Residue, then its C-alpha position, 0 to 999 in steps of 0.5 A: g292622314a292618321v297619326f299611327f296605324i289603324i290595325r287590329i291583328l290578333r294572333k290566333k289561339p290554338v283552339n277555335e275560340p276568339m281571344q278577348y281583349a279589353a277595349l273602351g266601352a266593353e261591358t265585361t273584362p275577361s277574367l284570368p284563367a283560374r289554372m294560373f292561380g292553382g285552380v283558385a280564383r284570385p281577385a287581384p287585377y294582374p297575373v302573379g309576377f306582373e309588375i306594373d311600374p316597369f311594364l308601363r315604363n317600357a311600354k311608353a319607351g316602346f311607344i316613343r321608339l316605334q313612332a320614331a321608327n315609323d317616322n323614319k321608315e326604319l323597318d328593322t326596328i319596327r320588325d324588332y318590336t312587332t309580331p309578323e302580322t303587325f309588321d306586315e300591315l305597318s310595312k304596307q302603311i309605310a310604303t303607301r306613304g311613299n316619300d312624304p315626310q312624317k315627324i310626329d312630336i310626342i308632347t305628353l304621354d301617359a299609359e294605363v294597363l287595361d287588362v292582362v291575361i294568360e292564354d296558354y304560354l302567351a301573356i296579352a296585355s292592352v294598354r291605353f296610350s293618351g297624351l298630346i302630339r304635334e303632327a307638323t312644325g308650328a301646328p297646335a298640339r292635339p290629344f290622341y287616344e290609342i289602345w295597344n295590344v302587346q304579347k309575350y311568349l312565356g316559354e322563353p326567358d329572354s322573350v319580349w313584348l311585342l306589338a300585336g295591334i293598335q286601336q285608335v279611340r276617338 
């Protein structure tokens, strides 16, 4: 069975052009809109005010929290950390699992920010998670690689990063 969820749900922008997300093997990385820097192109890899270390600490904690919630079928917790579209997909996958128990042990966990962009009032980040997991007691640990797309509404000071999609990388 899948270690996690295989989905790629992207929230639509108000205009009819597709959002771009970073992914392994992508030939180009979307550039940050010049308007966010007062019309002047900026060579920095992240938007002004984006603090990478706290973001990665929170991303790792969210990864562990969501994996435990998935293992324990805690739909309320999953709802709190995902977009409505992602929650719908994940809850369907949990229902498909039925009563089969699941316990994923995260042995090691690394995270790397691949990209951060601002689209109107939405910050979108792609994070590559990798490490070692154990899918059953006594089973050998095996490597995993996933890219999580998260988003945060910038119009409210208390908004949080929500999981908008997961891509498993093989």
